[in-house]
C-alpha positions as CSV (number, residue, x, y, z in Angstrom):
1,X,7.3,8.6,-6.0
2,X,5.6,11.3,-8.0
3,X,2.0,12.3,-7.0
4,X,-0.7,9.9,-8.0
5,X,-3.1,11.1,-10.7
6,X,-6.2,13.1,-9.7
7,X,-8.9,10.9,-8.2
8,X,-6.3,8.3,-7.1
9,X,-4.3,7.5,-4.0
10,X,-1.4,5.3,-3.0
11,X,-2.3,2.4,-0.7
12,X,0.1,0.4,1.4
13,X,-0.2,-3.4,1.7
14,X,1.4,-6.0,4.0
15,X,2.2,-9.3,2.5
16,X,2.1,-12.3,4.9
17,X,2.3,-16.0,4.5
18,X,-1.5,-16.2,4.4
19,X,-2.3,-13.3,2.1
20,X,-2.2,-9.6,1.5
21,X,-3.8,-7.0,3.8
22,X,-4.3,-3.3,3.5
23,X,-2.2,-1.3,6.0
24,X,-3.7,2.1,5.0
25,X,-4.3,4.7,2.4
26,X,-1.3,7.0,2.0
27,X,-2.8,9.9,-0.1
28,X,-1.9,11.3,-3.5
29,X,1.6,12.7,-2.5
30,X,2.7,11.0,0.7
31,X,5.8,11.9,2.6
32,X,6.8,9.9,5.7
33,X,3.8,7.9,7.0
34,X,3.6,5.9,10.2
35,X,1.8,2.6,10.1
36,X,1.3,-0.6,12.1
37,X,1.4,-4.1,10.6
38,X,-0.8,-6.7,12.2
39,X,0.7,-10.2,12.2
40,X,3.9,-11.5,10.7
41,X,4.4,-9.2,7.6
42,X,7.2,-10.3,5.4
43,X,7.0,-7.7,2.6
44,X,5.4,-4.3,1.9
45,X,3.8,-3.2,-1.4
46,X,2.4,0.1,-2.6
47,X,-0.3,0.3,-5.3
48,X,-2.2,3.2,-7.0
49,X,-5.9,2.9,-6.3
50,X,-9.0,5.0,-6.7
51,X,-9.3,7.8,-4.0
52,X,-10.5,6.3,-0.7
53,X,-8.7,3.0,-1.3
54,X,-9.9,-0.5,-1.9
55,X,-10.4,-3.6,0.2
56,X,-8.6,-5.8,-2.4
57,X,-6.2,-4.5,-5.1
58,X,-6.3,-5.8,-8.6
59,X,-3.4,-3.5,-9.6
60,X,0.3,-4.4,-10.1
61,X,2.4,-2.9,-7.3
62,X,4.3,0.4,-7.9
63,X,6.9,-0.6,-5.3
64,X,7.6,-3.8,-3.3
65,X,10.1,-4.4,-0.5
66,X,11.0,-7.2,1.8
67,X,11.2,-6.6,5.5
68,X,14.5,-7.9,6.9
C-alpha cells in the first residue's frame, strides 16, 4: 500500500462473528507489523483513519482478507 495521506494512518481490524474490533494502528507507511488478535477472528481489514486511530471506523476498507 502506498503511504496514507498526511494526518492519517492505517488501522488494522479483526472481524469476528460478533463484530469488528481494532487490532492496532499501523502508521502512515507500515512495513511488517506484529499483532495479536483476541478471540476467534475470521477476517482482517485495513482502513485509512485520522492519525491516532478511531474506536469505530466509518470508512470502507482499503484491504480485506479471510484467515484460513
